VMD Tcl script that draws the C-alpha trace (Angstrom):
set ca {
  {-43.44 114.85 -70.60}
  {-40.10 117.25 -70.48}
  {-37.09 117.45 -68.24}
  {-36.43 120.74 -67.25}
  {-32.84 121.68 -67.15}
  {-31.63 122.24 -63.49}
  {-31.81 125.52 -62.41}
  {-28.69 127.44 -61.12}
  {-29.19 128.39 -57.62}
  {-28.80 131.73 -57.06}
  {-27.21 134.40 -54.00}
  {-24.56 133.64 -52.02}
  {-23.45 130.07 -50.49}
  {-23.30 129.94 -46.39}
  {-19.43 129.19 -47.14}
  {-18.99 132.90 -49.10}
  {-21.26 134.16 -46.49}
  {-19.22 132.78 -43.57}
  {-16.48 134.46 -45.06}
  {-17.57 137.78 -45.65}
  {-18.29 137.84 -42.21}
  {-15.41 136.84 -40.93}
  {-13.33 139.32 -43.02}
  {-15.90 141.87 -42.26}
  {-15.17 140.98 -38.13}
  {-10.87 141.08 -38.99}
  {-11.28 144.50 -40.86}
  {-13.55 145.84 -37.83}
  {-11.16 144.38 -34.88}
  {-7.86 145.72 -37.18}
  {-9.58 149.14 -37.28}
  {-10.63 148.96 -33.36}
  {-7.19 148.11 -32.81}
  {-5.78 151.17 -34.66}
  {-7.83 153.29 -33.11}
  {-7.68 152.52 -29.47}
  {-3.84 152.69 -29.98}
  {-3.82 156.06 -31.67}
  {-5.97 157.33 -28.97}
  {-4.81 155.92 -26.01}
  {-1.02 154.97 -26.86}
  {-0.36 157.93 -29.72}
  {3.44 157.45 -30.86}
  {5.81 160.15 -29.77}
  {6.61 162.98 -32.66}
  {9.31 162.51 -34.84}
  {11.63 165.56 -33.49}
  {13.06 167.95 -36.62}
  {16.50 167.63 -37.12}
  {17.89 170.56 -39.11}
  {20.01 169.93 -42.29}
  {23.76 171.53 -42.15}
  {22.68 174.69 -44.30}
  {19.43 174.93 -42.08}
  {21.56 174.64 -38.48}
  {23.86 177.49 -39.63}
  {21.50 179.96 -40.93}
  {19.84 179.34 -37.64}
  {23.14 179.81 -35.32}
  {23.28 183.33 -37.45}
  {19.80 184.32 -36.65}
  {20.15 183.15 -32.75}
  {23.28 185.47 -32.85}
  {21.68 188.32 -34.04}
  {19.34 188.01 -31.33}
  {22.17 188.12 -29.32}
  {21.34 184.48 -27.47}
  {23.64 182.70 -25.59}
  {23.95 180.42 -22.15}
  {22.45 177.18 -21.90}
  {21.67 176.02 -25.50}
  {22.46 172.58 -26.45}
  {22.40 171.62 -30.52}
  {21.73 168.21 -31.64}
  {22.67 166.52 -34.99}
  {22.52 163.02 -35.60}
  {22.46 162.14 -32.01}
  {25.16 164.16 -31.02}
  {25.13 166.97 -28.01}
  {27.57 169.73 -28.83}
  {29.18 171.33 -25.56}
  {27.16 173.90 -23.88}
  {27.60 177.76 -25.12}
  {29.96 179.75 -23.57}
  {29.69 183.70 -23.15}
  {32.57 184.98 -24.92}
  {34.57 187.87 -23.82}
  {33.25 189.95 -26.08}
  {29.60 189.39 -25.06}
  {31.03 190.71 -21.17}
  {32.70 193.35 -22.40}
  {31.65 196.77 -20.75}
  {29.52 199.05 -23.21}
  {27.14 202.05 -23.00}
  {23.62 200.62 -23.72}
  {22.20 201.94 -27.31}
  {19.40 200.84 -29.61}
  {21.19 201.99 -32.59}
  {20.85 199.29 -35.39}
  {19.17 196.95 -33.13}
  {17.06 194.24 -34.65}
  {13.47 194.83 -34.45}
  {12.62 191.86 -36.74}
  {11.75 188.17 -36.00}
  {11.86 186.08 -38.98}
  {12.04 182.13 -38.33}
  {10.39 179.23 -40.03}
  {8.43 176.19 -39.03}
  {11.26 174.12 -39.24}
  {13.47 176.12 -37.35}
  {10.68 176.12 -34.43}
  {10.44 172.82 -34.37}
  {14.39 172.09 -34.77}
  {14.62 174.44 -31.49}
  {12.17 172.63 -29.95}
  {14.07 169.27 -31.07}
  {17.07 170.35 -28.70}
  {14.76 170.65 -25.60}
  {14.86 166.79 -24.24}
  {12.11 167.77 -22.59}
  {9.85 168.48 -25.46}
  {11.44 166.89 -28.38}
  {8.91 164.10 -28.97}
  {5.74 165.91 -27.26}
  {5.33 169.09 -28.88}
  {5.40 170.13 -32.64}
  {3.89 173.43 -34.29}
  {2.29 174.14 -37.54}
  {2.39 177.37 -39.50}
  {-0.34 178.20 -42.21}
  {-1.57 181.36 -43.77}
  {-2.75 183.19 -40.64}
  {-2.75 179.89 -38.46}
  {-0.53 178.81 -35.62}
  {-1.43 175.20 -35.08}
  {0.13 173.14 -31.96}
  {0.31 169.02 -31.13}
  {0.92 168.36 -27.56}
  {1.53 164.78 -25.87}
  {1.67 164.92 -22.10}
  {2.26 161.64 -19.98}
  {-0.32 161.63 -17.08}
  {0.77 160.12 -13.82}
  {0.38 156.52 -13.24}
  {-2.22 157.50 -10.04}
  {-4.32 159.89 -12.35}
  {-7.72 158.32 -12.09}
  {-8.94 156.29 -15.16}
  {-6.15 157.18 -17.53}
  {-3.28 156.62 -15.06}
  {0.07 155.89 -17.07}
  {-1.76 156.96 -20.74}
  {-0.48 160.00 -22.74}
  {-3.04 162.53 -23.10}
  {-3.15 164.28 -27.05}
  {-3.84 168.07 -27.21}
  {-3.97 169.83 -30.54}
  {-4.65 173.73 -30.50}
  {-4.81 176.29 -33.06}
  {-4.98 180.40 -33.36}
  {-5.22 182.75 -35.98}
  {-2.62 185.14 -35.75}
  {-2.56 188.14 -38.27}
  {-2.09 192.32 -38.86}
  {-5.12 193.87 -39.81}
  {-6.34 197.35 -39.76}
  {-3.23 198.04 -37.97}
  {-3.59 196.12 -35.29}
  {-2.45 192.27 -34.51}
  {-5.33 189.89 -34.53}
  {-5.05 186.86 -31.91}
  {-8.36 184.42 -32.19}
  {-8.62 181.12 -30.44}
  {-9.61 178.49 -33.04}
  {-10.11 175.76 -30.27}
  {-8.56 173.10 -28.16}
  {-8.96 169.24 -28.79}
  {-8.09 166.62 -26.02}
  {-7.84 162.83 -27.24}
  {-9.58 164.42 -30.76}
  {-12.66 165.65 -28.82}
  {-13.00 169.41 -29.27}
  {-13.75 171.27 -25.67}
  {-17.03 172.92 -25.39}
  {-16.67 176.95 -26.03}
  {-17.65 177.12 -22.45}
  {-14.87 175.39 -21.06}
  {-12.60 177.64 -22.60}
  {-14.35 180.76 -21.20}
  {-16.22 181.82 -24.11}
  {-12.92 182.68 -26.06}
  {-13.10 180.52 -28.84}
  {-13.14 182.89 -32.38}
  {-12.59 185.82 -30.08}
  {-10.36 188.67 -31.61}
  {-8.54 188.83 -27.80}
  {-7.03 192.03 -28.80}
  {-10.37 193.62 -29.81}
  {-11.70 192.14 -27.03}
  {-9.35 193.05 -24.22}
  {-7.10 195.95 -25.90}
  {-9.11 198.80 -25.25}
  {-8.26 198.61 -21.59}
  {-4.76 198.51 -20.18}
  {-3.43 195.38 -19.40}
  {-1.14 192.55 -21.42}
  {-3.34 192.44 -24.45}
  {-3.23 196.15 -25.24}
  {0.87 196.44 -24.21}
  {0.79 193.25 -26.64}
  {-0.78 195.38 -29.19}
  {0.93 198.66 -28.97}
  {4.16 197.22 -29.09}
  {4.14 195.34 -32.55}
  {4.51 196.74 -35.59}
  {3.48 193.55 -37.75}
  {2.57 189.92 -37.68}
  {3.01 187.82 -40.67}
  {2.45 184.22 -40.43}
  {2.41 182.08 -43.99}
  {2.49 178.65 -45.04}
  {5.97 177.47 -42.77}
  {7.00 180.72 -40.93}
  {6.63 183.28 -39.20}
  {7.48 187.23 -39.15}
  {7.30 189.69 -36.49}
  {8.45 193.61 -36.52}
  {8.23 195.02 -32.94}
  {7.74 198.75 -32.62}
  {10.47 201.10 -31.36}
}
mol new
graphics top color blue
foreach p $ca { graphics top sphere $p radius 0.5 }
foreach p [lrange $ca 0 end-1] q [lrange $ca 1 end] { graphics top cylinder $p $q radius 0.2 }
display resetview
């Protein structure tokens, strides 16, 4: 009578199965913690800090815009003294539009840099420029007495198409999301994916006045350019 050699046991042993289950539980728990933390406790945005060259370029642009008053520039956590009007700013002179600036050209970093100078918005708001698309992220701290989510931070995202076609501006809301959940179009007044200028620009009001005063709008990856009419 022949003795058959012992066959190797196929499949996973109990120890291996237990190890896989334990690993899956740990991964699931880590993923859950990460989702809850990012959903209920999103981290503040890191303010954009312009380089010295970028800051000087922005200063030149703002000077051309004639901006003055309560402005504080921040670099490396240090605030500059409040800018005060100069004698030239207060010199009497007749009004004239000759040589006036009608073009606004700013980069995404410059706008986020200016937002970063505002102590109330520095870590709560950030904007993004893509081709014909303006997007924004906003963190809204909720009052501790707010129902269910009191003391939490509400994360809001929004996007709108902004362009210039057929001799008219194009403004199309693409949507708003709250805590990663897109709001229904009905909650947005049915205006999602609707060209607001085309929809409301034919009648007297804001959108007609806005459209009639714009020569061109150009949104490219990282930059904004608007030219106003005379």
